[in-house]
C-alpha positions as protocol buffer text, in pm:
chain_id: "A"
residue {
  index: 1
  type: UNK
  ca { x: -5002 y: -8296 z: 8153 }
}
residue {
  index: 2
  type: UNK
  ca { x: -5314 y: -8500 z: 8117 }
}
residue {
  index: 3
  type: UNK
  ca { x: -5426 y: -8611 z: 7775 }
}
residue {
  index: 4
  type: UNK
  ca { x: -5777 y: -8512 z: 7668 }
}
residue {
  index: 5
  type: UNK
  ca { x: -5902 y: -8864 z: 7733 }
}
residue {
  index: 6
  type: UNK
  ca { x: -5759 y: -8863 z: 8086 }
}
residue {
  index: 7
  type: UNK
  ca { x: -5910 y: -8522 z: 8160 }
}
residue {
  index: 8
  type: UNK
  ca { x: -6250 y: -8644 z: 8039 }
}
residue {
  index: 9
  type: UNK
  ca { x: -6222 y: -8950 z: 8264 }
}
residue {
  index: 10
  type: UNK
  ca { x: -6136 y: -8729 z: 8563 }
}
residue {
  index: 11
  type: UNK
  ca { x: -6441 y: -8515 z: 8486 }
}
residue {
  index: 12
  type: UNK
  ca { x: -6659 y: -8827 z: 8456 }
}
residue {
  index: 13
  type: UNK
  ca { x: -6759 y: -8755 z: 8098 }
}
residue {
  index: 14
  type: UNK
  ca { x: -6681 y: -8889 z: 7755 }
}
residue {
  index: 15
  type: UNK
  ca { x: -6417 y: -8735 z: 7534 }
}
residue {
  index: 16
  type: UNK
  ca { x: -6692 y: -8624 z: 7295 }
}
residue {
  index: 17
  type: UNK
  ca { x: -6880 y: -8450 z: 7577 }
}
residue {
  index: 18
  type: UNK
  ca { x: -6568 y: -8266 z: 7688 }
}
residue {
  index: 19
  type: UNK
  ca { x: -6488 y: -8157 z: 7332 }
}
residue {
  index: 20
  type: UNK
  ca { x: -6845 y: -8034 z: 7289 }
}
residue {
  index: 21
  type: UNK
  ca { x: -6831 y: -7829 z: 7611 }
}
residue {
  index: 22
  type: UNK
  ca { x: -6498 y: -7679 z: 7514 }
}
residue {
  index: 23
  type: UNK
  ca { x: -6634 y: -7594 z: 7169 }
}
residue {
  index: 24
  type: UNK
  ca { x: -6934 y: -7422 z: 7326 }
}
residue {
  index: 25
  type: UNK
  ca { x: -6696 y: -7225 z: 7548 }
}
residue {
  index: 26
  type: UNK
  ca { x: -6504 y: -7125 z: 7232 }
}
residue {
  index: 27
  type: UNK
  ca { x: -6182 y: -7286 z: 7346 }
}
residue {
  index: 28
  type: UNK
  ca { x: -5993 y: -7611 z: 7303 }
}
residue {
  index: 29
  type: UNK
  ca { x: -5812 y: -7854 z: 7527 }
}
residue {
  index: 30
  type: UNK
  ca { x: -5487 y: -7762 z: 7354 }
}
residue {
  index: 31
  type: UNK
  ca { x: -5543 y: -7392 z: 7433 }
}
residue {
  index: 32
  type: UNK
  ca { x: -5617 y: -7465 z: 7798 }
}
residue {
  index: 33
  type: UNK
  ca { x: -5304 y: -7679 z: 7830 }
}
residue {
  index: 34
  type: UNK
  ca { x: -5089 y: -7410 z: 7667 }
}
residue {
  index: 35
  type: UNK
  ca { x: -5237 y: -7135 z: 7886 }
}
residue {
  index: 36
  type: UNK
  ca { x: -5179 y: -7344 z: 8199 }
}
residue {
  index: 37
  type: UNK
  ca { x: -4822 y: -7434 z: 8101 }
}
residue {
  index: 38
  type: UNK
  ca { x: -4729 y: -7076 z: 8021 }
}
residue {
  index: 39
  type: UNK
  ca { x: -4885 y: -6944 z: 8342 }
}
residue {
  index: 40
  type: UNK
  ca { x: -4690 y: -7196 z: 8546 }
}
residue {
  index: 41
  type: UNK
  ca { x: -4374 y: -7121 z: 8349 }
}
residue {
  index: 42
  type: UNK
  ca { x: -4398 y: -6751 z: 8422 }
}
residue {
  index: 43
  type: UNK
  ca { x: -4465 y: -6820 z: 8790 }
}
residue {
  index: 44
  type: UNK
  ca { x: -4164 y: -7053 z: 8815 }
}
residue {
  index: 45
  type: UNK
  ca { x: -3938 y: -6807 z: 8633 }
}
residue {
  index: 46
  type: UNK
  ca { x: -4038 y: -6512 z: 8850 }
}
residue {
  index: 47
  type: UNK
  ca { x: -4072 y: -6690 z: 9184 }
}
residue {
  index: 48
  type: UNK
  ca { x: -3825 y: -6979 z: 9199 }
}
residue {
  index: 49
  type: UNK
  ca { x: -3455 y: -7041 z: 9142 }
}
residue {
  index: 50
  type: UNK
  ca { x: -3531 y: -7334 z: 8908 }
}
residue {
  index: 51
  type: UNK
  ca { x: -3329 y: -7339 z: 8588 }
}
residue {
  index: 52
  type: UNK
  ca { x: -3502 y: -7300 z: 8252 }
}
residue {
  index: 53
  type: UNK
  ca { x: -3416 y: -7665 z: 8181 }
}
residue {
  index: 54
  type: UNK
  ca { x: -3581 y: -7774 z: 8508 }
}
residue {
  index: 55
  type: UNK
  ca { x: -3891 y: -7567 z: 8433 }
}
residue {
  index: 56
  type: UNK
  ca { x: -3911 y: -7713 z: 8083 }
}
residue {
  index: 57
  type: UNK
  ca { x: -3894 y: -8064 z: 8229 }
}
residue {
  index: 58
  type: UNK
  ca { x: -4161 y: -7986 z: 8493 }
}
residue {
  index: 59
  type: UNK
  ca { x: -4394 y: -7863 z: 8220 }
}
residue {
  index: 60
  type: UNK
  ca { x: -4346 y: -8179 z: 8012 }
}
residue {
  index: 61
  type: UNK
  ca { x: -4110 y: -8038 z: 7748 }
}
residue {
  index: 62
  type: UNK
  ca { x: -3831 y: -8274 z: 7646 }
}
residue {
  index: 63
  type: UNK
  ca { x: -3574 y: -7994 z: 7617 }
}
residue {
  index: 64
  type: UNK
  ca { x: -3530 y: -7628 z: 7702 }
}
residue {
  index: 65
  type: UNK
  ca { x: -3526 y: -7522 z: 7334 }
}
residue {
  index: 66
  type: UNK
  ca { x: -3887 y: -7611 z: 7248 }
}
residue {
  index: 67
  type: UNK
  ca { x: -4001 y: -7469 z: 7581 }
}
residue {
  index: 68
  type: UNK
  ca { x: -3820 y: -7140 z: 7519 }
}
residue {
  index: 69
  type: UNK
  ca { x: -3970 y: -7109 z: 7170 }
}
residue {
  index: 70
  type: UNK
  ca { x: -4321 y: -7180 z: 7299 }
}
residue {
  index: 71
  type: UNK
  ca { x: -4275 y: -6927 z: 7581 }
}
residue {
  index: 72
  type: UNK
  ca { x: -4149 y: -6658 z: 7342 }
}
residue {
  index: 73
  type: UNK
  ca { x: -4433 y: -6724 z: 7096 }
}
residue {
  index: 74
  type: UNK
  ca { x: -4686 y: -6696 z: 7379 }
}
residue {
  index: 75
  type: UNK
  ca { x: -4550 y: -6392 z: 7564 }
}
residue {
  index: 76
  type: UNK
  ca { x: -4334 y: -6216 z: 7305 }
}
residue {
  index: 77
  type: UNK
  ca { x: -4019 y: -6234 z: 7518 }
}
residue {
  index: 78
  type: UNK
  ca { x: -3782 y: -6508 z: 7624 }
}
residue {
  index: 79
  type: UNK
  ca { x: -3786 y: -6703 z: 7950 }
}
residue {
  index: 80
  type: UNK
  ca { x: -3450 y: -6544 z: 8032 }
}
residue {
  index: 81
  type: UNK
  ca { x: -3599 y: -6196 z: 7991 }
}
residue {
  index: 82
  type: UNK
  ca { x: -3894 y: -6296 z: 8211 }
}
residue {
  index: 83
  type: UNK
  ca { x: -3656 y: -6414 z: 8480 }
}
residue {
  index: 84
  type: UNK
  ca { x: -3453 y: -6092 z: 8466 }
}
residue {
  index: 85
  type: UNK
  ca { x: -3768 y: -5880 z: 8485 }
}
residue {
  index: 86
  type: UNK
  ca { x: -3919 y: -6088 z: 8767 }
}
């Protein structure tokens, strides 16, 4: 995932400008990254045969454990349960 500075560069604005716009929109870069990661995770779990480890790696997690905890904190159920329901 892009760092805030890289995202600002891609949007042709300063980091401060991007932070200010996100603040005005009542969100944060961290929230947007988490929302994007979790949306992709759910898509991959429900629509692909990729393993949880592979999905974790694709979403820039170093291991499946931290990914699984983040997923469960976000959705309230485990990646395994999402896969079984999908």
